[in-house]
C-alpha positions, -999 to +999 in steps of 0.1 A: +000+000+000+030+023+005+037+024-032+002+035-039+003+062-012+036+075-028+020+076-062-010+095-049+012+120-031+032+126-063-001+133-081-011+158-055+023+175-056+022+178-094-009+200-090+000+222-059+028+231-036+005+246-010-032+247-004-058+242-032-093+239-018-109+241-052-097+220-082-112+211-116-127+180-099-158+191-080-154+190-042-118+177-044-091+196-025-053+193-022-028+203+004+010+203+007+031+217+036+068+214+040+068+225+077+048+219+108+024+246+118+011+264+149-025+256+158-050+272+136-087+276+145-113+272+119-147+256+112-145+223+094-172+218+068-185+183+062-157+165+044-133+136+042-095+141+046-071+114+034-035+119+046-009+106+021+022+116+039+030+133+073+006+138+101-019+163+115-035+168+149-070+183+154-088+193+186-126+192+185-142+201+219-121+181+244-112+154+219-077+153+203-074+133+171-043+125+152-043+112+116-013+102+095-006+084+063-032+059+053-057+072+078-089+090+070-106+118+090-143+124+084-165+152+098-202+148+089-213+183+100-199+218+106-175+217+136-153+244+151-118+229+154-082+237+160-057+219+138-019+218+132+004+199+109+026+177+132+050+160+108+063+177+077+097+186+062+112+197+029+122+161+022+089+146+035+061+172+033+027+168+047+004+158+018-033+155+020-063+153-002-099+161+008-134+156-006-163+178+005-193+158+014-223+163-009-254+151+009-274+148-023-248+125-038-246+105-006-284+102-002-288+091-039-261+064-034-277+052-001-310+048-019-294+022-042-278+002-014-293-025+008-304-012+042-278-017+069-287-032+103-293-005+130-262+007+148-257+028+180-257+065+174-222+075+162-202+107+168-203+132+139-165+129+133-137+104+136-105+089+123-101+054+108-076+034+088-082+032+050-086+001+029-068-007-003-101-005-021-106+031-009-071+041-019-076+027-054-109+045-058-094+078-046-063+074-068-086+072-098-104+104-087-071+122-084-060+109-118-087+130-134-066+161-126-042+149-153-070+145-179-094+174-172-115+166-203-126+134-186-139+151-155-175+158-166-180+122-178-160+101-153-159+124-122-194+116-108-189+079-110-155+080-094-167+103-065-195+078-059-170+049-058-150+068-031-182+073-010-192+037-016-159+024-003-162+047+027-197+034+035-182-001+036-157+008+062-156+021+098-170+055+088-201+038+072-225+042+102-218+079+105-221+085+067-254+066+066-268+091+092-257+120+070-278+107+041-309+103+062-330+134+069-346+117+099-314+107+117-303+122+150-273+136+132-294+154+106-317+168+133-287+181+153-274+196+120-305+217+117-299+232+151-263+238+142-274+258+111-294+281+134-264+285+158-241+294+129-265+320+115-271+336+149-240+329+169-238+365+181-274+364+196-289+347+227-302+312+216-324+296+243-317+258+245-354+251+243-356+268+209-327+247+196-341+215+210-374+224+192-356+228+159-341+193+164-374+179+174-361+167+208-367+173+244-341+196+261-322+168+279-322+145+248-310+174+226-282+183+250-271+146+253-271+140+215-256+173+206-226+166+228-222+130+216-222+141+180-201+173+181-179+166+211-191+198+229-223+213+244-245+237+224-232+266+246-196+255+240-202+253+203-217+288+202-189+302+224-162+287+201-178+303+170-179+337+188-143+335+198-132+324+163-151+353+148-135+376+174-101+365+164-107+373+128-119+408+137-089+413+159-066+405+130-077+439+115-085+459+147-070+458+182-101+472+198-109+442+221-140+458+237-157+467+204-149+432+192-164+416+222-197+433+217-197+427+180-196+389+185-223+389+212-206+393+245-221+417+271-190+418+293-156+427+279-139+412+309-157+378+304-147+380+267-111+386+276-110+356+301-126+332+277-105+344+248-073+339+267-085+304+278-092+295+241-061+310+224-035+312+252-032+350+254-055+380+260-071+396+229-048+426+226-016+405+229-029+378+206-039+404+180-003+418+181+013+384+175-011+374+147+009+392+120+023+366+097+001+337+110-011+316+081-047+321+069-072+300+088-079+280+056-045+263+061-060+245+091-090+231+071-074+199+056 
């Protein structure tokens, strides 16, 4: 399998020497980094990340995940996360390829597959080893970058094959929930959409539970199981990430605090320092030269 990984890494490096989130193949992203990085906070969109060389570490809520060559990270919903490249060098750069999850494609594929036996509710993200079959399918998807005229005809079938292979592996139970509108994961996702739209406003837990069609205790329990954090922690993380982006262009911490929904500048400063390791003004001063947040996304 190592020879296949090396071939795939070479394909990626032929098409980028940095970050390329959009390629001619729909939803396919590429990334190459020749050095380890400091932690970068971002929001992961639903996607699959396949590491071909090197290693990365991601923190979601209180969970720390590490994925390296021949392992696959999947997030099935939008999640605030902090990630950093752990293993990379000029000789052996970190090489990764990603595929954004298209729920319509996944749902259509699931409709053609036999029903799977019920499984316990799964978390909305995770890391698992890949199979040779998945690598072969993904290699064929990457190969389309070398023959762009083939993409409109062959691309959809090759994307479906990658998803099919994923459904057969350890990520299958999670991905089956993504494709079902009535699953717990899909109902939590609807509440997440509200939090993301109105993260700077008060959001009563009862309202969010109603959106998910759950009682408050059930909603709180399932939200934490799926996202790795409570609804309040999720909203707070979005606020702090938005604040950090604002502080990159303005050092006015008090104005930033109120802009993202805090009523107390002192509370904002405490929570910001806890999240990012320094008070807002000091962190803003040191952010010059820090890579764009997109670098933490795959």
